[in-house]
C-alpha positions in Angstrom: 148.6 80.8 88.8 148.0 81.9 85.2 146.6 85.4 84.8 143.1 85.9 83.2 142.4 88.2 80.2 139.1 89.2 78.6 138.4 89.9 74.8 136.9 93.5 74.4 134.7 94.0 71.5 132.5 97.2 71.4 130.6 98.8 68.5 129.2 102.2 68.1 128.6 104.8 65.5 131.7 106.0 64.0 132.3 109.8 64.6 135.2 111.8 63.0 137.9 109.4 64.3 139.3 108.2 61.1 142.0 110.7 61.3 142.8 109.3 64.8 142.9 105.7 63.3 145.5 106.4 60.6 147.3 109.1 62.8 146.6 111.9 60.0 144.8 114.1 62.6 148.2 114.9 64.3 151.3 116.5 63.2 154.4 114.6 62.1 156.2 115.9 65.1 153.9 114.2 67.4 155.7 111.6 69.5 154.2 108.4 70.2 155.1 105.7 72.9 155.4 102.1 72.7 156.5 100.3 69.5 154.9 102.2 66.6 156.7 100.0 64.1 154.2 97.3 64.8 151.2 99.4 63.7 149.4 98.2 60.8 147.0 99.8 58.5 144.5 98.3 55.7 141.9 99.8 53.7 139.5 98.7 50.9 141.3 100.9 48.2 145.0 100.6 49.3 145.3 104.3 49.6 147.0 104.2 53.1 144.6 106.6 54.7 141.3 105.8 56.6 139.9 109.3 55.7 140.7 109.1 52.2 139.3 105.5 51.8 136.1 106.3 53.7 135.5 109.4 51.6 136.1 107.4 48.3 134.0 104.5 49.5 131.0 106.7 50.2 131.4 108.6 46.7 131.5 105.3 44.9 128.5 103.6 46.6 126.1 106.5 47.4 126.7 109.3 45.0 123.9 108.2 42.8 121.7 107.9 45.8 122.7 111.3 47.2 122.0 112.8 43.7 118.6 111.4 43.4 117.8 112.5 47.0 118.8 116.1 46.1 116.9 116.1 43.1 113.8 115.1 45.1 114.4 117.8 47.8 114.8 120.6 45.0 111.8 119.2 43.1 109.7 119.5 46.6 111.0 122.9 47.1 113.4 122.0 50.1 116.9 123.2 48.8 118.0 123.5 52.4 118.0 119.9 52.8 120.5 119.3 50.0 123.8 117.8 51.1 127.2 116.9 49.8 129.0 113.6 50.2 130.4 115.0 53.6 127.0 115.9 54.8 125.6 112.6 53.7 128.4 110.7 55.6 127.7 112.8 58.7 124.1 111.9 58.4 124.7 108.0 57.8 128.0 107.2 59.5 129.6 104.0 59.5 130.2 101.7 62.4 133.4 101.7 64.2 134.4 98.4 66.2 137.2 98.5 68.8 139.0 95.1 69.7 141.6 94.2 72.3 142.8 91.2 74.3 143.9 92.0 77.7 144.4 95.3 79.4 147.5 97.7 79.9 148.8 95.3 82.9 148.1 92.1 81.3 149.1 91.8 77.6 149.6 89.1 75.3 152.3 88.8 72.4 151.5 90.7 69.1 149.8 88.7 66.2 146.1 88.2 67.7 144.8 91.4 66.4 146.1 90.7 62.9 144.2 87.3 63.2 141.1 89.0 64.4 141.1 91.5 61.5 141.2 88.7 59.0 138.4 86.8 60.8 136.1 89.8 60.9 136.6 90.7 57.3 135.3 87.2 56.4 132.4 87.0 59.0 131.2 90.6 58.2 131.1 89.7 54.3 128.6 86.9 55.3 126.0 89.1 56.4 126.5 91.8 53.9 128.7 94.2 55.7 131.4 96.2 54.0 134.7 96.8 55.7 136.2 100.3 54.9 139.5 100.4 57.1 141.3 98.6 59.8 144.0 100.2 61.9 146.1 98.2 64.6 147.8 100.4 67.3 150.7 99.0 69.3 151.9 102.5 70.3 150.6 104.7 73.3 149.1 107.9 72.5 150.2 110.9 74.7 148.1 114.1 74.6 149.3 117.7 74.9 148.8 117.5 78.7 151.3 114.7 78.9 148.4 112.0 79.7 149.0 108.6 78.3 145.9 107.0 76.3 145.4 103.7 74.7 148.2 101.9 76.5 146.7 98.4 75.4 147.3 97.2 71.9 143.9 97.4 70.0 142.2 97.3 66.5 140.0 99.8 65.0 137.6 98.4 62.3 135.3 100.8 60.4 132.5 99.3 58.5 129.0 99.8 57.2 125.9 97.7 56.4 124.3 98.1 52.9 121.1 96.5 51.9 120.6 94.8 48.6 119.0 97.9 47.2 122.0 100.0 48.0 120.7 101.8 51.2 123.1 102.3 54.3 120.8 100.5 56.8 122.4 98.1 59.1 119.4 96.7 60.7 117.8 95.9 57.2 121.2 94.5 56.0 121.4 92.0 58.9 117.7 91.1 58.6 118.1 90.4 54.8 121.0 87.9 55.6 119.2 85.9 58.2 120.4 87.5 61.4 117.5 87.4 64.0 116.8 89.5 66.9 117.5 88.1 70.5 113.6 88.0 70.9 112.2 87.2 67.3 108.6 87.3 68.7 108.7 90.8 69.9 109.2 94.0 67.9 112.5 95.7 67.1 113.6 98.2 70.0 116.6 99.5 71.7 117.1 96.4 73.6 116.1 93.9 70.9 117.9 94.5 67.5 119.8 92.4 65.0 122.9 94.3 66.0 122.8 92.6 69.5 122.8 89.2 68.0 125.4 90.2 65.5 127.7 91.6 68.4 127.3 88.4 70.5 128.3 86.4 67.5 131.3 88.3 66.7 132.4 88.3 70.3 132.0 84.6 70.4 134.2 84.3 67.4 136.9 86.3 68.8 136.9 84.6 72.1 137.4 81.3 70.1 140.1 82.9 68.2 141.9 84.2 71.4 141.6 80.5 72.9 143.4 79.0 69.9 145.8 82.0 69.6 146.9 81.6 73.4 147.3 77.9 73.3 149.6 78.4 70.1 152.0 81.2 71.5 152.2 79.4 75.0 151.2 82.5 76.9 151.1 82.5 80.5 147.6 83.8 80.6 144.2 82.2 79.9 141.1 83.6 78.5 138.1 84.4 80.7 134.6 84.3 79.1 132.9 85.6 82.2 130.9 89.1 81.8 129.2 91.3 84.1 125.5 91.3 83.1 125.1 94.7 84.8 128.2 96.3 83.4 127.8 99.5 81.4 130.1 100.1 78.5 131.7 103.6 78.8 133.3 105.6 76.1 137.1 105.8 76.2 137.0 109.5 77.3 134.3 108.6 80.0 136.3 105.6 81.1 139.5 107.7 81.5 137.5 110.4 83.4 136.2 107.6 85.6 139.6 106.2 86.1 141.0 109.6 87.1 138.3 110.0 89.8 139.0 106.5 91.1 142.7 107.2 91.1 142.2 110.6 93.1 140.1 108.7 95.7 142.9 106.2 96.0 145.3 109.1 96.5 143.2 110.6 99.1 143.2 107.4 101.0 146.6 106.6 100.6 147.7 109.9 102.0 146.3 108.9 105.2 148.7 106.0 105.3 152.3 106.0 106.4 154.6 108.1 104.0 157.2 105.3 103.7 154.7 102.7 102.8 153.2 104.8 99.9 156.8 105.5 98.5 157.6 101.7 98.7 154.6 100.9 96.7 155.5 103.6 94.0 159.0 102.1 93.6 157.6 98.6 93.3 154.9 99.8 90.7 157.7 101.6 88.8 159.9 98.4 88.8 157.0 96.4 87.6 156.3 98.8 84.8 159.7 98.9 83.6 159.9 94.9 83.6 156.5 94.6 81.9 157.8 97.3 79.2 161.0 95.5 78.4 159.1 92.1 78.2 156.6 93.9 75.9 159.3 95.2 73.6 161.1 91.8 73.5 157.9 90.0 72.5 157.0 92.8 70.1 160.4 92.2 68.3 159.6 88.5 68.1 156.2 89.1 66.7 157.2 91.4 64.2 159.2 88.8 62.3 156.2 86.5 62.1 153.5 89.2 61.7 153.0 89.0 58.1 153.3 85.1 57.8 150.7 84.8 60.5 148.1 87.3 58.8 148.6 85.3 55.3 148.3 81.9 57.2 145.1 83.1 59.0 143.5 84.5 55.8 144.3 81.2 53.9 142.7 79.1 56.6 139.6 81.1 56.7 139.2 81.2 53.1 139.8 77.4 52.7 137.2 76.9 55.6 134.4 79.2 54.4 135.3 79.3 50.5 132.8 76.4 49.5 130.0 77.8 51.6 130.4 81.4 50.1 130.7 79.9 46.5 127.3 78.1 47.1 125.7 81.1 48.5 126.9 83.2 45.6 125.5 80.6 43.1 122.1 80.9 44.9 122.2 84.7 44.7 123.0 84.4 41.0 120.0 82.1 40.4 117.7 84.2 42.6 118.8 87.4 40.6 118.3 85.5 37.3 114.7 84.6 38.6 114.1 88.2 39.5 115.4 89.5 36.1 113.0 87.3 34.3 110.1 88.6 36.5 111.2 92.2 36.0 111.1 91.6 32.1 107.7 90.2 32.3 106.4 93.1 34.4 108.1 95.5 31.8 106.3 93.8 28.9 103.1 94.1 30.9 103.5 97.5 31.4 104.6 98.5 27.9 101.2 96.8 26.7 99.3 98.7 29.2 100.9 101.9 28.4 100.1 101.3 24.5 96.5 100.5 25.4 96.3 103.8 27.5 97.9 105.9 24.7 95.3 104.6 22.3 92.4 105.4 24.7 93.9 108.9 25.4 93.9 109.5 21.5 90.3 108.6 21.2 89.2 110.5 24.1 91.1 113.5 22.8 89.4 113.3 19.2 86.0 113.0 21.0 86.9 116.3 23.2 87.9 118.1 20.1 84.7 117.3 18.4 82.6 118.4 21.4 84.4 121.6 21.7 84.0 122.5 18.1 80.2 121.9 18.6 80.3 123.9 21.8 82.0 126.8 19.8 79.2 126.7 17.1 76.4 127.0 19.8 78.2 129.7 21.7 78.4 131.8 18.4 74.7 131.3 17.9 74.0 132.2 21.3 76.0 135.4 21.1 74.1 136.3 17.8 71.0 135.7 19.5 72.0 137.9 22.3 73.1 140.8 20.0 69.7 140.8 18.2 67.8 140.7 21.7 69.8 143.8 22.7 68.9 145.5 19.7 65.4 144.8 19.9 65.3 145.9 23.7 67.0 149.1 23.0 64.4 149.8 20.3 61.5 148.9 22.7 63.1 150.9 25.6 63.5 154.2 23.1 59.9 153.7 22.0 58.8 153.3 25.6 60.6 156.5 26.6 59.1 158.5 23.8 55.7 157.3 24.8 56.0 158.5 28.3 57.4 161.8 27.1 54.3 162.3 24.8 52.1 161.5 27.9 54.0 163.9 29.9 53.4 166.6 27.2 49.7 165.7 26.9 49.4 165.8 30.8 51.0 169.4 30.7 48.7 170.7 28.1 45.6 169.3 29.9 46.9 170.8 33.1 47.7 174.3 31.6 44.2 174.3 30.0 42.3 173.4 33.3 44.2 176.2 35.1 43.3 178.7 32.4 39.7 177.7 32.5 39.7 177.8 36.4 41.2 181.2 36.3 38.4 182.3 33.9 35.7 180.6 35.9 36.8 181.7 39.5 38.2 185.3 39.1 39.4 185.1 42.7 41.9 182.0 41.9 43.1 183.9 38.7 46.3 185.0 40.3 46.9 181.6 41.8 46.2 179.8 38.5 48.4 182.2 36.6 51.2 181.4 39.0 50.6 177.7 38.8 50.6 177.7 35.0 54.2 179.0 35.3 55.1 175.9 37.0 53.7 173.5 34.4 56.8 173.5 32.1 59.0 173.1 35.2 57.0 169.9 36.1 57.0 168.7 32.5 60.8 169.0 32.3 61.0 167.0 35.7 58.7 164.3 34.5 61.0 164.1 31.4 64.0 164.0 33.4 62.7 161.1 35.4 61.9 159.2 32.1 65.4 159.9 30.5 67.9 157.1 30.0 70.4 158.3 32.9 67.6 158.4 35.3 66.5 154.9 34.2 70.0 153.6 34.9 70.2 155.2 38.4 66.8 153.8 39.4 68.1 150.3 38.1 71.2 150.6 40.4 69.0 151.6 43.3 67.0 148.6 42.8 70.1 146.3 42.5 69.7 145.5 38.8 72.2 146.0 36.0 71.4 149.2 34.0 70.0 149.2 30.6 72.9 149.1 27.8 75.5 148.6 30.4 77.2 146.0 28.3 78.1 142.4 28.9 77.7 141.1 32.4 80.1 139.0 34.2 78.5 135.9 32.7 78.7 137.2 29.2 75.2 138.3 28.7 73.7 141.8 28.2 72.1 143.6 31.1 68.2 143.0 31.1 65.8 146.1 31.7 64.0 146.1 35.0 60.3 145.3 34.9 57.8 148.2 34.6 55.7 148.7 37.7 52.3 150.2 38.1 49.8 151.1 35.3 51.1 152.7 32.1 49.5 155.9 32.3 48.8 158.1 35.4 52.2 157.5 36.9 55.0 160.2 36.9 58.1 157.7 36.4 59.5 154.3 37.1 60.5 152.7 40.3 
């Protein structure tokens, strides 16, 4: 009975694994198991390193976008958000897809992964995605603890979706190229994205390719397309941890059985692994000779099959871009005409504002002249007013002195009192004069919350106005 194998295709945001893919993250003294001579690397620049290719790709496609973004952050006073190209790559990482056929116990002859890489390069270009690097691993990676990882041959593909306006946005890129969500009538969500449709299509292409490849190499395995709807995809490290837990549970159960039976099972498993390794090495040696020819053949087949459609699509894009260019030129002409009209209107408005400003300056000069004349007239009136009050005080003092003199003569008994009172008349006159003086006038004005006389220009540019006089002009000893 033929064994069954499945195609594994998983896509996730790529973290710092480019160095793992091209093996640059490990020292040259690191020893790999399996047949590392079958490993294959490709990148879009041919520089031989996934790390260098990714750095160069981001500089070429997003350096201008990053420069404009940094200028906008600085202009908006957020210099802490400025990034370099490495920070931009970390904020907008590419996608990484891992493809394998079979597992560590059931493997197929080499050659499928090379064909899968060529097929993915063609299919991803159709939906606007750009491949950065591809790495095929036939070796087994052993960590510092001696634990074996990646025992199954697999393919790492790093790629990114770029929109028509140059933005790194996979969902928008797929939408622009006609990839619909699984449920088009419902909004985009975590369980309804264009990437789900794209992943399903890619897995279908990979399974069709696996069918034809297995029939071509006459392998004693067949493809199984069955999937567990409730299965949860685990990351490699989580899968290995889960596997170690299961193995420990199996060890605990096996320890309860007979010791001889356990030893027999270990021997049988070791013999099987040795025979499987020998068979794999033999098949790897056969596949190494036809590897280059098979990759070229697959590339030519796909280009011949999809070349005319791609050419027609490019022509349609060219026509669409030509029409957009015509519309853009028309819009530019309209904007230039509107800008010229706005400039003319601005010049007319500026001349009008200059004329109004000159008229206002003339009016303000006349107003200042009137205010100066008014201030001089006010000071003159205030001086005359104070002098008149002082004259009134002198007259009142003379009248009081005469009255007290007459009273002392008319009433001898009051003569001493009147003589003493006459001594206070000059003091009373001086007090009245002080209350009518300019400093006293200013203190009274401040006490009533008014600007003092002669205090200079107020906040609005006008001279201080004198307080209104209260009471009759005669018979009152002062103001306020």
